[in-house]
C-alpha positions in Angstrom: 90.7 135.5 64.3 91.8 135.0 67.6 95.5 135.6 68.4 97.6 133.2 69.5 97.8 132.0 72.9 100.1 132.6 75.8 102.8 130.4 74.6 102.9 130.4 70.8 105.2 126.9 70.8 103.5 124.0 72.4 105.7 122.6 74.9 107.1 119.5 75.4 108.7 116.9 77.6 111.9 117.7 76.6 111.5 121.3 78.3 110.7 120.1 81.5 113.2 120.7 83.9 114.7 118.5 86.4 113.7 118.4 90.1 109.9 120.2 89.3 107.3 120.0 91.2 104.4 118.6 89.2 101.0 119.5 89.6 98.4 117.0 87.7 95.4 118.2 87.0 92.8 115.8 85.8 89.5 118.1 85.9 89.0 121.7 85.4 87.6 122.5 88.3 90.5 121.4 90.6 93.1 123.7 88.4 93.4 126.9 90.4 93.6 124.9 93.9 96.3 122.9 92.7 98.2 125.7 91.0 98.4 127.5 94.2 99.4 124.4 96.4 102.0 123.7 93.7 103.5 127.4 93.5 103.7 127.1 97.2 105.3 124.2 97.7 107.5 125.1 94.3 108.7 128.4 96.6 109.6 125.9 99.8 111.8 123.6 98.1 113.1 126.1 95.7 112.0 124.1 92.2 110.3 124.8 89.5 106.8 124.1 88.9 104.7 122.3 86.0 102.0 121.8 85.3 100.6 118.7 83.4 97.5 117.8 82.1 96.8 114.2 80.9 94.2 113.4 78.1 92.9 109.9 78.2 92.3 108.4 74.8 90.2 105.7 76.6 86.8 108.0 77.0 86.8 107.8 73.3 87.2 104.1 72.4 83.6 103.5 71.8 84.3 105.4 68.2 87.0 105.3 65.7 89.6 108.1 66.4 89.2 111.2 64.8 92.7 112.9 63.9 91.4 116.5 63.6 89.0 115.6 67.0 91.8 114.9 68.9 93.9 117.7 68.0 91.5 119.9 68.8 90.6 118.1 72.0 94.4 118.7 72.9 94.6 122.3 71.8 92.1 123.3 74.0 93.0 121.8 76.6 96.8 123.3 76.4 94.9 126.8 75.9 93.3 126.2 79.2 96.1 125.2 80.9 98.2 128.0 79.3 95.7 130.4 81.0 95.6 129.1 84.1 99.6 129.1 84.3 99.8 132.7 83.2 97.1 133.3 86.1 99.9 131.8 88.2 102.0 135.5 87.8 100.3 138.3 90.0 100.6 141.5 89.0 104.2 142.9 89.2 105.7 139.2 89.9 108.9 139.4 88.0 108.7 135.0 88.1 107.8 133.2 85.1 104.3 131.8 85.0 104.8 127.8 85.5 105.3 125.3 82.4 102.2 124.0 81.0 102.1 120.8 79.6 99.7 118.4 77.9 99.9 115.0 76.8 97.6 111.5 76.0 98.0 108.3 77.5 96.9 106.8 80.4 97.2 109.4 83.4 98.3 107.2 86.1 101.0 105.9 83.9 102.4 109.2 82.3 102.7 111.1 85.7 104.8 108.1 86.9 106.9 107.9 83.8 107.6 111.6 83.2 108.1 112.1 87.0 110.5 109.3 86.5 112.2 110.4 83.2 112.5 114.3 84.6 113.4 113.2 88.3 110.6 115.0 89.5 111.0 116.2 93.1 107.2 116.1 94.4 104.1 115.3 92.5 100.9 117.3 93.3 97.4 115.3 92.8 93.7 116.5 94.3 91.8 113.9 96.3 88.1 113.2 94.6 85.0 113.2 96.3 83.2 109.9 95.5 84.7 106.7 96.9 87.4 108.5 98.7 84.9 109.3 101.3 84.2 105.8 102.4 88.1 105.5 102.6 88.8 104.6 99.3 91.2 106.4 96.5 90.6 107.4 93.0 92.5 105.4 90.5 95.2 107.7 89.2 95.8 108.4 93.1 96.2 104.7 93.8 97.7 104.1 90.7 100.4 106.6 91.6 100.7 105.8 95.2 101.2 102.2 93.9 104.8 103.0 92.9 106.2 105.6 95.2 108.9 106.6 93.7 108.3 109.9 93.8 107.2 112.3 96.9 103.7 113.0 96.7 101.5 116.1 97.9 98.2 114.5 98.1 95.0 117.3 98.5 91.8 116.5 100.2 88.8 116.7 98.0 87.3 119.9 99.5 89.4 123.2 98.3 91.9 123.9 100.8 94.2 127.4 100.7 98.2 126.1 100.9 98.5 128.0 104.3 95.8 130.1 106.6 96.8 133.5 106.5 96.4 135.6 109.8 98.1 133.0 112.2 101.0 130.7 112.3 100.6 128.1 110.1 100.8 124.3 111.5 102.9 121.5 110.0 102.3 118.5 111.9 104.9 115.3 111.2 104.4 111.9 113.1 107.6 109.9 114.1 107.2 106.8 115.2 110.8 106.2 116.2 112.3 105.2 113.0 115.0 106.1 110.9 112.8 106.2 108.2 109.9 108.2 109.5 112.5 110.8 110.3 113.6 110.9 106.5 110.4 113.4 106.1 112.1 115.9 108.5 114.4 117.9 106.0 111.4 118.5 103.5 108.9 119.5 106.8 112.1 122.0 107.8 112.7 123.4 104.0 108.8 124.4 104.1 108.9 125.6 107.6 110.9 128.0 107.3 109.7 129.1 103.9 106.6 130.1 105.1 107.1 130.9 108.7 105.4 127.8 110.2 105.8 126.0 113.0 106.4 122.2 113.1 104.7 120.0 115.6 106.2 116.4 116.1 103.9 113.7 117.0 103.8 110.2 118.4 101.0 108.1 119.0 101.7 105.4 122.4 99.6 102.4 121.9 98.6 100.8 125.2 100.0 97.3 126.4 97.8 94.8 126.0 97.8 91.1 127.8 97.6 88.2 126.0 95.5 85.2 126.6 92.3 83.7 128.7 93.2 84.3 132.4 92.8 88.4 133.5 96.2 90.0 134.4 97.5 89.8 138.3 98.5 92.6 140.4 102.1 91.9 139.3 101.0 91.9 135.8 99.2 95.4 136.4 102.4 96.6 138.0 104.4 95.6 135.3 102.1 97.2 132.3 102.3 100.3 134.4 105.7 100.5 134.5 106.5 99.7 130.8 104.1 102.3 130.0 105.9 104.9 131.6 109.2 103.3 130.4 107.7 104.0 126.8 106.4 107.4 127.7 109.7 108.6 128.8 111.6 107.1 125.9 109.3 109.0 123.3 109.4 112.3 125.2 113.2 112.0 125.3 113.2 111.2 121.4 110.8 114.3 120.3 112.8 116.6 122.7 116.1 115.1 120.8 114.3 115.9 117.6 112.9 119.1 118.6 116.6 120.3 119.7 117.7 119.4 116.2 115.4 121.5 114.5 115.3 124.4 116.4 118.6 124.9 116.0 118.4 124.6 112.4 115.6 128.0 112.9 112.4 126.5 112.7 109.8 126.6 116.0 108.9 123.3 117.0 106.3 121.5 119.4 105.8 118.0 120.6 102.8 116.3 121.2 102.0 112.8 122.4 98.9 111.2 121.4 97.1 108.0 123.4 95.1 105.7 121.0 94.7 102.0 120.7 95.7 102.4 116.4 97.9 105.0 115.4 96.1 105.9 112.1 92.4 106.8 113.8 94.7 109.1 116.4 96.7 110.5 114.0 93.6 111.7 112.1 91.2 112.8 115.1 94.4 115.1 115.6 93.4 117.1 112.8 89.9 117.6 114.3 91.4 119.6 117.5 94.3 121.6 115.7 94.2 123.9 112.9 96.3 122.2 110.7 97.8 123.4 107.3 100.1 120.3 106.2 101.0 117.1 107.2 104.7 115.9 105.8 105.2 111.8 106.6 107.5 108.7 105.8 105.8 106.9 103.3 106.9 103.8 105.3 107.6 103.8 109.4 109.3 101.1 111.6 107.2 98.6 109.4 110.1 99.1 106.6 111.9 96.4 107.3 109.6 94.0 107.8 106.8 94.9 105.0 109.4 95.5 102.7 107.3 94.2 99.7 104.1 96.6 100.2 104.3 100.2 98.8 102.9 102.0 101.4 103.2 102.0 105.2 99.6 101.2 106.8 99.7 104.5 108.6 100.6 106.4 104.8 97.7 104.3 103.1 95.0 104.8 105.6 95.9 108.5 105.7 95.7 109.3 102.0 92.6 108.0 101.7 90.8 110.3 104.5 93.2 112.8 105.6 91.0 116.2 105.9 94.4 118.6 105.3 97.3 118.3 102.3 99.0 115.3 103.0 102.9 115.4 101.8 104.3 111.7 101.4 108.2 111.8 101.4 109.8 109.1 99.9 113.5 108.7 100.3 115.7 106.2 98.8 117.5 105.5 102.3 116.9 106.7 105.8 119.1 107.9 108.2 118.8 109.3 111.8 118.5 112.5 110.1 118.1 114.3 113.6 120.9 112.3 115.7 123.7 111.4 113.4 126.1 113.2 111.6 126.5 113.7 107.6 129.2 111.0 107.3 127.1 108.4 109.1 124.0 108.6 107.2 123.4 106.0 104.7 123.7 107.0 100.8 120.3 108.8 99.5 119.2 109.6 102.8 117.8 113.1 103.3 119.3 115.4 105.8 118.2 118.5 107.7 118.9 121.5 105.3 121.9 124.0 106.4 
């Protein structure tokens, strides 16, 4: 008779520590990749790691429920998840393996519920092939993104290692000059320090356009050139200010200004030029005040479905200018650069 699994007592939701990184496994084939990224993120954020699998009973609704078959299915899933969790501890590693938890229900709803109840710090999900290639997300990822209460690390369909070895890892952080966009900086800085990574601050300058059916005159062209130069100077000044603040925190930082008609496609194309290991961005940017009823900003939503690199979407309760304000002036709930 086979011996007991790695955990003789099945874990329950009460065992999930608050503030954990929640790596959610939908398919067995993605388990190892999710484990690796979850471990890297949990180490960087100094948070516990939990492996979660939600068994959807909807797959068996076409036939009467069989309690015995359901129990067997759940046990097999738990043992497989336990083995994966145990594999997360290498030889000689003093750290305990991550907690493995199996529950039943609608995957997106259960993930959001557990993340809310246990105040999870980050949810880790894999983006699947198929519809995602056409700019669409799977149902679970989409439903989780539609209720952005917890930050989300979304992995691309092609498996990638958490951070490339043999070179300094690169973390891209897009900024648009808003305090909301800057709310992603504390998380990016914490990961960069832990992994010895460089942060690259990105800002997209959109071209100034003329409206109307008449062609611009020479004075109009001169004004547009002056405004473009002014916008470039302001962007450079802002990026340099943030760079200095992050450098004072012990983080290697570079800056880059991108030109493009659409910030979303400009950011997407930067992945083709540089080997970015991770992009960290706020769930909302400068559109936060104008489009407060939408769950995600346009840039975050667009990149979530198309980015070829891991994308960490940071949800902040409030936003203060974390790079330029003193702590007492930051609004309640805002994140600050860690000391």
